[in-house]
N, C-alpha and C positions, 0 to 999 in steps of 0.2 A: 411531290416537292424532294429532291435530292440534298439532304446534309454531308456538307461534304469535308468538315473539318472536322468536326466533334467527336464524329462518333467514335471514330477507331480510339485516340486518348483516352474518352470518355469510357467505352468500354476495357479498358486496361485497369482504369483509375478504379472502377466499381466491379474489378473483379472478385475480389472477396463476394458483392454480394450477388455478381449474378454465375461468371462462369467456373465457378469453382464450388458451386452450392451442394453438388452431390458429389465430387471428390477426396481419395485419401490427397494425406498431405504431399504424396508422392508426384502424384499425379497433377495436382495444385504446382509445385514446381516445377515438372514439365509442361506446363500452359505456358508459365509466365517466359522459360527458356525456348518455345517458340514462337512465342510471339514478341521476340528481340528480334527476327529475323524483319519485320512488320516495320517500314517507315514511318516512325509518330509524327504529327501534326500538334501545331501549338507553342507556343513558347514558353521556356523553361526558366523559373524564377526561384529568387530564393531571398526570405528576411532574416537578417540573422545579426546578431549583438558585435558582431565585426567593426574595428577600428574604423572611424571616418576615414585617418590618417591612410590610406593602403599602401601607399610605399613604406612610410619609416613608422605605421604606429604597431602596438604589438597591446592595445589597451581593450580587448575582442569579451568582454563582459561588462554589465550594466551592474550599479548600484540600487537598491531598494529597501529606500528606507522605513519604518515601523509606519505602516498605514499606507505605504505609497503602492501607488497602481502605474508598473511597467507595460508600456505597448508593444509586443513581441511579432503583431503584424497588424498592417492596415491596407487592407490589398481591395482591388476596383477588377471586379470581375466582366463576364464568366471567368471562371476557372475552377479547378480541383487541388486541394492540399493533399499531398501525398505523402509527406514526410515531416514529424517534429521532433525532435530532438533537445536536449536540454542537461545541465549539470550545473550545481549548484555551490556555494560557498555561503554557508548562513550560521549564524551566531547562535540561535534558537535551539533547542534539544527539541525534536518532533517537529520541524519547520516544512518539512513534506506533508504535513495536515494542516498549518498554518499560512500556506502560502496558497492564494486558490487562483485556478486557471478558470477562465471564462472566452466565450466563443459566441458572437452576436454573427448574425448571417443577414444578411441585406438590409441592413439598417434596424435593425429589431430592437425594441427597448430591453426587454427580457434575455436574456442569456439563452441560448440554447445548449449548450453546456456549462455547469458551475459545480467544480469538483476539486477538492483538495488533491493539488500537485499527485504528492505519491500516490492517491487512492486511483486517481486518470490512470495511471500506470498499472494498475491490480497490483499495487503493493500498500495496506492501509496501516494505523496504527504508529503511522508519521515516523515510520522507521526506511531508513535503506538496506534494501535488501535484494538481491539478483534473480532475475527472473526469466526464460523463452519461452514464448510462445510466437504464434504467428502473425499476429495483429502488432504484440507489444511485445518488445525485449528492453530489459535491463542489465543492465555490466556495471562493471566498476565497484564493486560491492554493492551495487546497490544506486550508484551514483550519477550513473549516463543512462537516461531515459528516454526511449525510442518507442514511437508509435507509428505503422500504416494505416491509420483507417483513413480511407478516401473520404473528404470531408467536400461536396463540389458546394458550390455559389455562385448565385445568378448576379448580382451586384456589386458586392461585398462582402469583405469578411473581416471583423476586428477579433483579436486575440489577449488578451490581456493577464496578466499576471498581478495578482495584488497582498502586500504582508501585512497580514493581520496579525502577526508577534509581536513580541517587546522587543526584539533584538533586529539589528539591520543585515538587510541581504550584502554581505558586501560584494558579489558576484554571482551573478544568473547569465551564462552561457545558453546560444541559440542556437536554434536553424529552424525555418521552418520552410519545407519545400514545396514549391507548386508549380502547375501549368494553367497559361493564360489560353482559353480559347475562345471559339468565335462563338458559341453556343452550345448550350446542355441539350440532352431529349426532354422533352414533355414532360414524361414522367420521373425524373430526377426529383430524389427526395433528399431532406437537410439532416447532417447526422446531429445525436442527442446523446446529452450523456446528464446524469441529476445524482446526487449525493443523497442520502439518506443515514439517520443515526436515531439507535433507542439505547440511550445507556442510565438504564439497562432497558432491555426488554419489555414490552408494556405488559403488564399480567391481563390474561383473559381475552386478548386477539393475536391473530397472525403476524407477525413482522412485514412491512408493507414493502416491498422492492420498488416496484414502480406502479404508476396509476396515470395511464396515456390517455390522451382522445386524440382523433384523426386518425388518420388512415396511415399501415405501412409495415413495417416489419422487427423484430426485436432480435440484438445480434449479441447480446451478452449481460453476462453478469458479475461482478465483484460481490463476495462477502468476506465480511472482517468478524470475527469472533472473540471476545476476550473474557473469560473464565471467571466464573464468580466464587463456585466452587469444583474438585476435581469431578474424573471422569467424563463418558462421552456427552457430549452438548448436543448430538447432531440428528438423532432420532425423527426430526422435522422433517414433514413432505411438502414440495413446493405442489404451488395448485395457481391454474393461469384460468382467469374469466375473461374471455374473449368474446369484444360486441357486446356486452352489455350484456351478457347470458347469468343468471342466477346462480348458475351450478357451474364447476370448474371443466371446463372442456379437455385440458389436459391437467394430470394430475401424478403425482411422484410416489416412490416409496422407500424416500429417506434423503436427508441432505448429502451423505456424501455420495448418494445413487445419481442424486443430480449433476453433481460435480464430478461425472462420470467414474467414481471409483467405485471399491467397495469394501465393506467389514472396515469402516471406518476410514482416516484419512492418513497420507503418509506426506512428505517433502515432496515432491516432486515438478517437473511442468514438463510438457507437452505442447504439442501446435493448438490442441482446440480444449484444452482443459488441465487442471494443475491447482496443487494447493504449495505455493514457492516458497510460506512459511506456516510450518507447522514446528508449535511447539513443545508439543504434546497434550496430556489432557489432566495438569495437576491446576490449582487454582492459579488463577492468572496470567495460564498460560496464553498465547495467543495464534491466531489463523489468519490466514489470507490464504482466500482461493476463488478459481476464478470459473467461468465457461463461456466459450465463445461459440455461439447458435451460426458460424460463418456457414457449413457445410449445410444447417436445418434453422435457419431463422425461423422465428416464430411470428406469421401474418395476421396481421389484426385490418379493418375495414374503417370499424368506426372509435376501437377503445380497446385498451389491455391494463389490466389490472392482474399483476405477479405478486404472490403473497408467499409465505414459508414459514412453517410452524418454529416454535424454539420449543423443544423437546429433547427428553434425554434422561439421562439417572438423576435421582433426587434423594435426597438425605434427612433422614430424622434429626432429633437433635441430639441424639446420642452418638450419631457419627453412624450408622446402618443405613444401609442402603433404604428405601421405602419403595422407591418406584423405577421399572427400566424404560419408563416411558410418561412421563408427564410433567408439564409446563416449569422450564428453568428461568430465571430472569438475566442470564449473561449479555453480555455488553456487546449489539449487532450494530453493524454497518454498512453500507453498502453502496454501488452504483451500479445504476442501469444504463446499456447503453440501446440504440435504438435509433431507427430512419423514420422520416415521417415528411410529407405533403406539406398539409396544413399547419399553418402557425400552433404552434404547440401553447399550452394552460400555463400559465405562470407557475413554478415549484416554490415548495415550500421556505421559508429564509431558512441559511444556514444556521446551524445551532455555532454558539460563540466559539473562540476559538478555542480557549483553556479548556472547554468541556470534550472537544474532540479530541485533546490530550490526554481525556482523564485527570486534568489539573495541570498544574504551574510547575513548577520547579525554582521557587524563589526561594525554599529552604535548603536545597541543593548545598552540599557541606563537601568543598573538594577535600580528598582523603589524604592530599600531602601534607596539609595545614595540621593532622593531627600525627604527623610521623613519631612524634614524642609520647602517643598512647599505643602502641604497634610494639608487638615482640612478636617472636619464631620460634620453631622448636628446633630448626637448626638450617643451613642455611644463611646467607647473606639477601640482606633487603635495603632498601636505601630509597629518597626521592629519585626517582628519572624524569628529569626535566623534559620539556617540548613533545611530552607524548600524553595524550588526552584534550580533552575540551579546554583548559583553562591553565595549564604552564604546566602538568605533572601529575605524576604517579605514583602510586608506593610499589615498588618494585619488588620481588620477591622472587628469589634465584637457588631453589632446593635442584640439587643434579641428579637426585634419587626419587623414590615415588615414597607418599606417607608422609607424614607430619604436617603443619598449621601455622598459619599465621594467625594472632588473635589482634581485635580492636578495643580498647578500651571506648565504649560510647556512649554520649547523655540523650536520653529520651526526656523529654520539659513540656510533655502533652498526656494530658489523664486518656486520652482514647487516641490509640495507637491501631492503624488497622492495614499497613502495608508498609514493606521496608521498599525502598529502587535500589538500584545499584547501577553505577556504571561502570564496568567490567571490560578489560583488554581483550580482545582475541587475536592471536598470532600462533605461527607455525610450532614454535617451540613451547606452548601454552600447554597445562594439564587439564585433568577434569576434577571439578571440586564442590565441596557437600557445604552450602553455607548454612551455620545453627544461629541460633539466638541464647544466650544461657544456657547454650548445652542441647538446644531444642532442634532437632533438623527441620529448617522452614525448603520444603519442597524438594524436588529431585535434584541430586547432583548437575550440575553444570559442567559442561564439554566447551572450553575457551581455545578451544583450536582455531585457526581461520588460515585461508590461504596470505593474505595480508593482515596488517595491522592496522585495527580498528578497534572502537569503542561500540559494547554493546549493552542495551539495557534490560536487566532483569528484574521481575517485581515478584516479590513473595507476601504472603498474608502473613502475619506476625501473632503469636500468641497474645492474648491482654497479660500486659504486663505495666507497673508502678512507673512514675517517673523518675528519674534515676540515673545511677551508671548501671550500664549493663554490657555486657559480653560477646563483641560478635564474630564469630569463628570459621574461619572458611579452612576445610579438612581437606588436603591432595586425597582421591582417590585413584590414583593412576593418571593414564591419557588416553586418548582414543590413540588407534592405530598409525593414523597419516601424523601425527606428532612427534616431534624428537628431541622435546624436554617437557620439563614441569614445574613452568614458570607461572608465576600467576603476577595480575596485574590491577588494581584499585584503582580507579580514577575520580570517583564520589561515590554519596551514598544521600540519602535521604527518608525518615521517619514520617509518614503520611497517617 
């Protein structure tokens, strides 16, 4: 039987799964260019947040109330989704972990995709941060999210975004670009993505990334780690149990090796792998890394179980190193990406929203409200309005290196473990050491940024009694890219 219409467009849409499996990024790009001369069949479509008043309106976004669900695509097949873009203006910090993306193919009741928005686009921890790769690219300092995973469907496709945060999403902008076709090849598989987390990783067993039943191929992993104590967390190997095998058919040599790097991880993005977020190896440092199995998909006929060890450096009570290869209880979360033909088994329930962002922000203190308790060694400081999440920040503008800003803070809890800071990053900001009562907290933080944006930093704090304490920010110079030594404190919270 001659299939007239669907094969050309589907072959292009499923390019990542077929034509480029054994190609370099350059060869893959050339294949795309060579295909441009071939006439494509099908009907190009889009579902977007554009204003219904096409001639006069500019209300091109959608509001999502707390607990609300926005349908961003409700499509009639057969077809293939080729591109999804979105950007968000939300009230909640960590909003990208509080918004949940779900995708349903052909009327299924259990979604084939159920992932927090940011994690689906390869950035965990509820953070906005840029990255570049072949199927996923995020720009605008982490606020413009794009994916190019081909997502075929035979009858229907429904995509929703649910706001599980406490605050509203004032604006959710989106495109869903797709092509309607006459039919799909019989062996076309459906796109899947599943989120999991263990905060902390469970002692005595490997961290589970994927547990799949059916026939298909595995195409990608996103792994997020938040460290509970310093040094290297990633000595753990990856284990692939394929088609019910009792022993792993594939076994790795270390976490950074699975993510195609070596001797640890460093911040980077490449077409097939990367660690776009790598804050270092201090306590509470966060990492987000990805590995796309596009040139090398992992094929399974009946089932696939992917696990990774949570092994690394551990410490004695006196602070000395006890082992360079022992189980650690860091916070792990992940997204597994795959294609399969049969209906998938139901996923585990997502962790509650606040557990996905390491606790809430209910006790956050806006720094500008404490300006009277602030002092500096030299230079000017004041409240800078309209910078930050809620109307202003403490802004210190020294013209030379060294010096400090101090803030008297009240701690009203018997047990405090963490300090959360919202600091501003900009092109004229310096590098600062954070201290509590003269004790350094973590490593100095570099506040240089290409644009003005707020960044969350968390630190473990030493044991302290309730009462007044001194939070100090010492200037340690600036990065080579920065043109100044400025400092901005938006908000803080002891947890």
